[in-house]
C-alpha angles and dihedrals in degrees: 000000000000124000091252091053092047096053124072123257088245090058092055091046088055092047091052091046091054092046091049093052091050093045098050097041108107099189131071119302117217111204115204139176137177130298117272091026118219129196093281093051094047093042092050093049095046094044095050094039092052091048094049092048088056087059089056094255123152103240128189115188111181111191138142105218121210116239095251091060098039092101093075111056117079121226111285097012094107130039140200119274114288119252091192136012118254116243115270094011129161119207118222107194115194135190092000138068112266087214090065099071093169090065096042109094132200100041138024109255090189089073095045122102101173132096120297131202119192131199113182143145101202116117092216091064111127093214097224107137130119086249124001148156119207119176119164090188089072110089091208134030090223088072089065092043088056089055091048090052089051089050090051087055094229118160113250129234137153091274089068098031100051099063090045090052088052091058094045093047098046097043091052096046090248089314093306101114127093088241089074108109133186086257090057091055089047091052090049089052091051092050092046089050088053091054105268108172099227097162092048091049092052092047092051099044094049095058114105130185120237089257089066091064094042089053091046088062089056092046093052089051089064095045118135131186114203140176093030093312095307090115126046121182144163139167143219128211136179094267091056090049091051094051091051096041086235137132135218092269089068090064100061102091099041096088092060089052090052090052089064092067109121111257094010115135096174130034121192129192115188119199105201110202093172099246095042140018127219117204124203113194133190125180141181136197117008096339115104119215086188093062092051091048093048090053087056094048096262136099147196136128130331093255097033128032144139145202141189120222119199106220142043125327091247091057092043092049091054092055092042092054091051092048092049093048091050092050094048090048090052091051093046092050088057091050092247103122092116116093113267 
């Protein structure tokens, strides 16, 4: 079964509507993703930006890339955050809901009055763009960007395929998560056929500076197992970073490592900035990281989500503990406390 046969007619109508808006727009196109971009956000932005530039479009892609992904963008592809919108612009918002302007990074959508297209795979998306495609069954937004590029009828090569493979690989945990579908493997095969450099991506993304390991020692010193080992969590603050000579980019992959603890159904990494706390959450089995994040004002997917709390760590921890207890109680009431 091909991807086009597997998806609904409505999905392909939405894909073509997004492609049409991008194709006919004569002004600049500002391509945006969410704050703290991951591989899917960066891959989506680079893939679409490169495709649109081949059509002769003026593309502005404001994004601050974390260190561990800095190997992929070429000089000049990305820009600093916008202080004002260019005249006649269209906003292409990827891997995040355009109706959540706090999470959209690179430009302030609250001051934008132009057309917006949205490509996202989060189930909490409100689906209110001028043209949009939202499909939570897709484990990575780059899968939908690949379909948009096909709809734009742009010839493929590794320059387009590689960033999309980055998003697909990272958002599926290197194709290890339950979210991986037959369609995801089919998309990976398409991208590989078009020259995606999968081995090179894996080699680049797995390299860590010495500070990563020095900070890991600090992180493990704060490690806690709670609720009979069902929850594992830790935190990082500025003092820990200073002792390790590290920066916040070095923290990103720790939460996935915590999720591998035997018996753990929820892993939590707290980044304590002093005046606010950012939580990264990963879950397995019946426990929903999304539910915990939503209780903290955030969002995401069932197995991977995040939230930002404005206030001290002590205040944030109190709310986090309540949200975790509520989620575990929900699971237990459904008879799903055993690991799935």
